[in-house]
N, C-alpha and C positions, 0 to 999 in steps of 0.2 A: 515116341514120347508124347504124352497128352499135352493139350494146350495149357492146362494148369501147371503141369510139370515144367513145360518150356518157360512159362511166365515166371515160375519160381527160380529157375536157373538163371534167367535174365536178370531178375531183381537181385539175385545174389551178387552180381557184379557191380551193382550200384552202391555208392556210399550211403551211409546211414542218413535218413531224413530226420534231422534233429529238431526241426520246427515246421509245423504246418499251419497255414492261415485258418483262423476261426471263420467259418462261412459267413456268419452275421457281421463280424467285424470287417471282413474283406469287402462285403457288399456295401458297407457304410463308408468305405475309405474314399479318399480323393481320387485314387487311381480308378476305382470302379465307377465313380461319378463321372469322370472324364470319358471313360469308355462308353457309358450310356449317352453322354452328350454328343460324342462324335457319331454314334449310331443314328441319333435323332437328327442332328444338324448337318452331318456330312455324308450320311449314308454308308459309313464304315462300320461293318458289323464284325467285330472281333470276338471269337469264341473264347479266347484266353489271352494271357499276357503275350505269349509268343506271337500270336497273330497281330496284336496291337503294336508290338515292337516292329514286326515286319513291315506294317503299313508306315510306321513313323520314319523308317529309313529308305523306303522305296518311293514315298511321296513326301519328300522333306519340306517342300513349300506348303503342301496341304497340312502336314502335322504342325509346323511352327505357327502357321496362321490360325489353325484351330485352337492351339494352346493360348495364343494371344487373345482370341475372342472369348474363350471359355473363362479365362482368368481376369477378364476385364481390364486388359492393358489400355491405358488412356493415351492415345495419340493426339497431340495438338494439331498436327498436320498429318493427314492420312498418307499411308505409303502409296507410291505409284504402282508397286507390285511387291510380292513377297521376296523374291530372289532375283535380283537383277543379273547377277553372274554367279554361277555355282563353282567356278574354278577354285582350286586350292593350290597355293594361297591366292587370295584376292576375291573370295566370295563377297557379294554385295547384298546385304540383308536389309529388307524394308526400305529401299531408297525413297527419299522424299519425306519419310516419317520424322516427326519430332516428338520428344517425350522427355521425362526427367525421372531418374532413379529415386531421388529423395521424395518426390511427390508421391510415388507409389508406396513408399514406406510410411508416409505421414498423412495421407489423405483419409478422410472420414470413410467409414465402411465397416463391414463385419469385423468385430474384434478391435476396432480402433476408435471407439468412442472416447471422449475426454477422460472418463474414469477407468477405462480398461488399462491393464498393466502392460507396458511396453518392455520394461527391463527389470530384472532382478540382478543386483550386483552383490557379489560376495568376495571379500578379501580374506586371505589365509589367517590374518590376525583377529578375525571376528567382525570386522567392519562390514555392515550390510546396508543396502539401500534399495528402495523400490522407486520406480519412475513410471507414472502413467503416460498414456499417449498425449493427454492434454499438456502435461508438464514438458514432455519431450518436444512438442511443437513450439512451446514458448521458449525453451532453451535454445532450440535450433534457430529460431527467429533472432534471438539476441546474438548468437554467435555469427549468424549471417551478417548482421549489421556490423559486428566487429571486423569481419573480413572486408566488407565494403569500405569501411573507414580506413583500412590498411591498404586500400587500392587494389584489392583482388577482384578480378573479373573473369569472364569465360576464358578457359585455356591456361590461366595462371596456375602455378603449382603450390599446394599447401601440404607441408610435410609435418609429421608428428613423431617424436621420440617419446612414446607414451604406452602405458599398459592397457590391458583389456578392461577398461573402466568406462563409466558413463560419459565423462567429458570427451574422451576420444571419439565415441560414437556421435556425440553432439557435433563436434568439430567436423567430422567426416560428412555428416548429412548437410551441414551448413555449406561446406565447400561444394558438394554435389548439387545443392539447390541453385548455385550460381553458375554451374557449368565449369567450375574450377576442377583441377585434377589433383587427386589425393594420393599420398604415399605415406606409409608408416613403417617404423622399426620398433622392436621391443626395447625397452630401456636397459636391458641387460646386454645388448649389443655393444661391442667395443667401439671407440670413436672412429677407428679406421674403417670398420665394417659399415658404420652409418654414413661416413663421408663418401665411401665408394658408391653408395646407393644414391644419396640425396644430391651430391654435387653434380651428378649427371643431368638431373632434371631442372636445375637452376630455380629453386623455390623462391616464392615471394614472401611467404609467411612460414615461420617455424614455431610449432607448438610443442612444448616439452614439459615433463614433470620434474620436480625437484629431486626425486629419488624413487626407489621402489622397495618392496618387501618380498623376501624370498627365503624360504627355509628357516624362518624364525629370526632373520636378520634384516636390518634396514640398510640401504645403500644410497648415499648422497651422490647424485650424478651432475650436480650443478657445474663442476669443473669441466665435465664433458660437454655440457650444453654451451658453456662459455667458449670452449675451444672450437666447437662446430660453428658457432656464430661468426667467428673470425675466418672460417674456411668457406663460408657460403656468401660470396659477395653480392648476390642478387637479393638478399633479404631486405624487405621493407619493415618488417616487425618480427619480434620474437615474443611469444606468450608463455609465461611460466604458470603451470598448475601446481599449487601447493598440495601435493598428493600425500606425502609422508609427514611432513611438518607443516601444519596449517599456517604457520607464521613465516614460511620460507619466502625469501625474495632473491632477486638477482639484478644487480645494477644494469640499467639499459633495456630492461624487458618490461612488458606489460603484465600485470597480474591477470589471472583468469577473470577475477571480479571486474577489473577495469575493462577487459576485452568484451565482456558480456553485460555491460552496465546499461545499455539502452533498453529500458523496459517498455518503451512504446513501439519497438520494432515490430513490423508486420512480417508474417511468414509469406514468402513467395517462391515460385519455382520457375526458373528460366528454361523454356523448352529448348532442347538441343537435338541435333541429328542423331539418328539411331546409333551410329558408330562413333559418336563423340566420346573422347576418352573420359572414363570415369575414375580410374585409378591406375597406378603403376605398381605392379608386383615385380619380384626379382627372382632370377635363377639363383642357385646356391652360391655361385661365385667362387667355387673351390678351385677352379683352374684359370681364373682370370677375373676381370671386372664383371660384377654381376650384370646379367642382361636385364634391361628394363622391359617388362612384358606389359603391354597396354591392352586393357579391355574396355569395351564400350558400354554406355548406359543401357542401350536396348538389349544387347546380347546377355548381359548379366541379369537384367530384370526377367527375361524369359527363362534363362537357364536355371536361375535360383528359385523361381516360382515352380518350375517343373520339378526340381530336386526336392524342394521342401513340401509343396502341396501334394504332389503325386507319389514320389518315391518314399519320403519319410512320413507322409500322411499328417503333416503339421497344418493345422488350420486355426481359426480364431480361438483364442484362449489357451491353446496348447503351449507347453513350455519345453523349449529346446536348449540343451546344454551341450557344449563340446569343449573339452579342455584344449586351450590354444593360447598363443600370444598374438600380438598384433603384427608379428613378423612372419606369420604362416597363413596361407590362404583359407584355413578353416575359420579364422576370425572373420574374413570377408563373407563366408557362408553363414555363420551364426547370426551376424547382424542383419542378414537378409530375412530373418524370421519375421521382421516387421512387414515385409512385403505381403505376407499371407495372414497378417493380423494376429500373429502369435506373440509369445513373450520370450525374449532372448535372455537366457541366464548366463551372465558374464562372471567368470571366476578369475581372480588374479592371485597368483602365488604358486607355491610348490605343490604338485599333486599328491605328494607323500608326506606332507607336514600337517600336524605332528605325527601322522601315521598314514598308511595307505587307505585307511577307512575314511579319511576326511571327505573325499568326494562322494562316497556312498552316503555319508551322513548328510551332506549338503543336498543330495538328490532326494533323500527322505524328507528333510525339513521343508524343501520348496516344491515338493510334489512334481518333480521333473518327469516329463512324458517320453522324451527322447534323450538318451544319455550317451554322449559321444566321447571317446578316449582314443589313445593310440594302442596299437597291438602290443607295444612294449609295456604299457601300463597293465593290460590284462595279464601278460606273462608275469609281471612282478607280483600281482595279487595272487596268481596261481602258486608261484614259488613260495610266497609268504604263508600259504595255507589259509588265506582269508575265505570266509564263508559269509558274505554280506547278507544273505537271506536270513541268517540266524541272529544278526545284530541290528538289522534295520527293516523298516516297513517300506518295501520297494514296489508296492502294488501299483503305484502310479506309472511306473516305467513300462512302456509298450515295446520299445525297441532300444537296443544297444548298438551304437555305431562304432566301427573300428577302422582306422586307416593309418597311414604313415609307413606301414610295412605290412607284409602278408600276415594275417592272423593264423596261427598254427591250429591244427586239429585239436590239440590239447586245450588251446584257448577257447575254441568253440565249446568243447565239452565242459570246461570249467564254468563258463557262463551259464550253461543249461543246468549244471549240477549245483553250483555254489551260489548263483544269483536267483534264477527262476527259469524253469523249462518252458514257461508260457511266453517268455520274452523273445521277440524276433531278433536275430543276430544279423546286423547289416554290415558285413565286411564290404568295404568299397575301395576303389582305386581309380585315381585320375591324376590331377596334377595342378600345380600353380599355373602351368602353361595356358590352361583354359578356365581355371578357377572352378572346376567342376569334376565330377566323376564320370568315367566312361562306363564302368561296371559297378553294380551295387545290389540293392535289394528292391523289392516291391511288396506292399502288404498283401498282395494276391498271389505271391510265388513262394513255394517252400524254400527251406534252407537245408542244404545238404552239408554234412560234416566236412569241414576244411575247404568249402567252395564258396565263391561269390555267386549269388543266386542268379543274376541276369545282367544283360547289357542294359544301359539306361535308354529310355525312349529318346529317339533322335540321334543316338550314337551308333553309327554303322561300324561296329567293332569286329575285326577279323584277326585271325592268326595267319601270317604269311611265312612261307619259306624264303630262302635267299633269292629265288627266281621270281618271287611275287605270286606264287601259287597259294590259294587258300587251303588251310589245314583245319581239320576237325578231329578232335581226340588226339591231337599231336601238339607238341610245344613249338611255337613259332614267335615271330616278331608281332607285337601288338600294333596294329595299324587301324586307322579310321579312314574309310573310303569315301565318305560324304562330309561336306562342311557342316559345322555347328556354329550358331550365332555368337558363342562366347569364346571362340578361338581368337587369338590375339589380333587386334586391329593392326598393330605394327609393333616392332621393337623400337625402343627409344634410341635415337641417334643411329638409325638404320635407314637412311633416305631412299636407297634403291632396293630395300627388302632382301638384300643378299644374306644377311645374318639369319633372318627368319627362315628363308628357304634352306639354308645350310642346316639349321637346327632340326627341321622336321620333314623336309621334302626332297632331300638329296638322294636317298637310297631308292625310293619308289616315287618317281615323278607324279605329281598330282594326288598323292596319297600321303596322309599324315603318319609318319613312323614315330612312335612315342618313346621307344628305347627300353621297353620292358618285354620279358618273356611271358607269354600267356598260352594257356591251353583252354580252348573252348570246347565244351562237351556237346554231345548230340542233344542234350536237354536244354542247351542255351546257358548253362552255368559256366563258370570259368575259375581258373586257378592262376594266380600270378606267381612267377618263379624268380623274381628279382630283375635287376637291370641286365639288359642284354650285352652291355659293354663290360660286364664283370663276370662273364660266364666261366664255369669250370669245364674245361675241355680236356678230358683225360683219355688219351688213346682213342680219340675220335668220338668218345661218349660225352655229349654236352649236357650240362645240368645247371639250373639256376642256383644262386647262392641261398635262396630262401629254403630250398630243400635241405641244404647242409645245416643252416642255423636251426631249423626245426628239430633236427636230431641232436645236435650238440647242446643247445640251450634248453632241451627238455630235462637235462641233468640238474638236480638241485645243487650240485657242487660247482656249476658254471654260472657265473653272473652275466657274462657277455662274451662275445666272440667275433672274430673277423677271419674270413678265409680268403686267401689270395692264391691264384693259380699263376705261376711264373712261366708256364710253358711257352707262351708267345714272346717271352723276353729272352729266352735262352736258345743257343744253337742246338743244344741237346734237348732232352725231354722236359727239362725244367722240374720245378718242385711244386707240390701242393703244400702250402703252409697254413697252419691253423693257429691263430693267436687267441689265447684264453685269458679272461679275467676270472679268477677263482674266488669262491666264497672264503670267508675268514677261516683260517686253520686248515684249509685243504691244500695238499701238495699235488704236484703234477702226477706223481706215481699213484696217487689215490684215484685218479680219474682217467688217466690215459688208456689203460687196457680196456675198460668198459666202453670208452668212446670209440676205440678202434673196432671193437666187436659190433657196436650198434651201427656205425657208419657202413661197415662191410655188409651187414644184414639189410639195413634200410635203404641204402643207396647202391653201392657196388664196390667190389674190391679196389677198383681204380680210383675211387673217391675217398680212400683212407689216406689221410695226410702223410707226407713224408716226415714232417716234423710238427710237433706241438710246441708252442713257445708261450710261456707265461709272461704277461705284461700287466701293468697297473690299470690301464684304461684304454678303451677303444676310441680313436679320434672320431669326432662327430661334427657335422655342420651345425650352424646355429639353430637349425630346425630339427636336429636330432638324428639326421641320416648318417649311417656308417660311411666312412670315407674309403670305399673300396678302390675306386679308380685312382685317386691321388696316391694312395699307399702303393698300389701296383706300379705307378710311375716312379716313385721314390726307389722302390726295390730294383727298378730297371736302371737306376743310376742317374735319373733326371734330378737336377738340383732342386732342393725342396721348395725354394721360392718360385721355381718355374712349374713345379708339379701342383702346387696348391697355394691359394691365397690364405695366409695364416689368419687374416682378419675375418675370414668366412667361417672359421671354426670356433666351436664352443670351448675347446680345450686344446689349443695349438701345441702345448707342451707334450701331449700324447704322441706326437709324431717322432719324438727323439729316439725311441727304441728302433723304429724302422729306418731312420737315418743311419744309426749305428750299424744295423744289420746290413744295409746297403754298402756301407764302407767296408765291412768285413767280407762281403761277397766279392 
């Protein structure tokens, strides 16, 4: 065989390259600028992204210190060293250093002049607002004064039941400027879910809206706010933002206008240690009280600058949008757009109201450069037959981000075909756990159909088998073998660190096990196959649930699905059960034969379900994740209130069919 023939045969085994970097654009990117900087200042000469990444995980102290210097991180007190201890858990980053997250968001510099745009706010009912950096600095100074007047100081907790709006961002930055600790929930969370989160951290100030708008309807939540006030005994003040009704009041609370009334307030930033708590995020809480996950000022500053400036190529004046609520870590990422002098585009409302084209119209109107959504939204647009390129001018968009669940190959192809083939598709995966992505994209790396392009800089991502052996081109446990600065500083109410160790370090001591199935290719790209604790193990053939959903939900007749393997629950072989939510007018008989055929062909005969069961809706967490493990426990006979915390679900009533099935079994 000739060399050319051999090359052709090898390339035939590769997935389709669906996007390639434009050479000029790639060379002008933040990633390429950083590569040139480390070559000049650190003597690190990387021929391509693969070599740059290899350096970033082999010399982690060198990489993170280079990033801090390259991006102009301002330390009030210089660090004694970069990495005091590299143990996991317990890595000690930049000991001795002090800084402040809010200062990095609001300091003068490229893209942050008084007249530069910091925020574009859009609400589903048409309300829009723009805020300059100058105005943002003034508003944060006022809110900071309000917090000080309420007795808030370093380490005190400030919580918010508020949407993705300007006031929420202002309140967060004000809290961060003082070294206070922030935590937020979306206003559509039920009172039990909010209490389970906020009560743990004993807040001093509670900021809330009077209501919210979603799907064309307005919801008054003042009764929830009042109930929570009575359940949070440490509160010194409650502040009400009149968000839906401008005249809304609530006895015993300060209005937002009263809270921010001090027009003479000066903006200041209290330097705090590198690992001082910035905010508390939460695990899903589906199987117990949500775990309070604490991240530090310095780790988030570095990680988010890396993600936005290098991986998403967002710089001064660029506009980043990601559909999210304040209860999901993507909110924490998009507000960090200010760290790199960009404009954060905040959207509040239903992503499909009045139609799925609403977000695309918003992107056109506000000339969004990076457009981020969930894989589920992409799938919904695909099934609806949308072709945004025909209805909207989307030439401003350089990259489309997707996260929340694996993006199917059909989703990749739909973006290229129906939106624009020149747009980079940045499928990424990470977690609330470190408020970042382990794997994602780079403006200098191609995109292959159905694959995540690369591991993130500084993320030593590997696939391990059960014995801790590294796998390539095989599916294994996603692990991270070197510490990262935004890994949790600690879990709240976990004084000896036992809960944190149990969550990530129990299976492979000293190595972070994330709980996802991943395959890493020889090219450095990867595929996520779903949670490793909900694996489909049929006759010894293991497969992630993402593979299954990709086949089933490709059908236009299927709106949603959930697959549960009961093999580990039964003394015999158990069953593979597929629960379906069907489109209007579709009967099970209309779709079942085709699904069996497709699953047999695309997966294996062993992965054809024993039964298909039609239900009205799939139970999901408040952040939209399918409840695979809780449903599996219910089917095993575990009492529903032991299997799942109903308050952690967006639709707890959706559990009832599974409870009934468990009783019948």
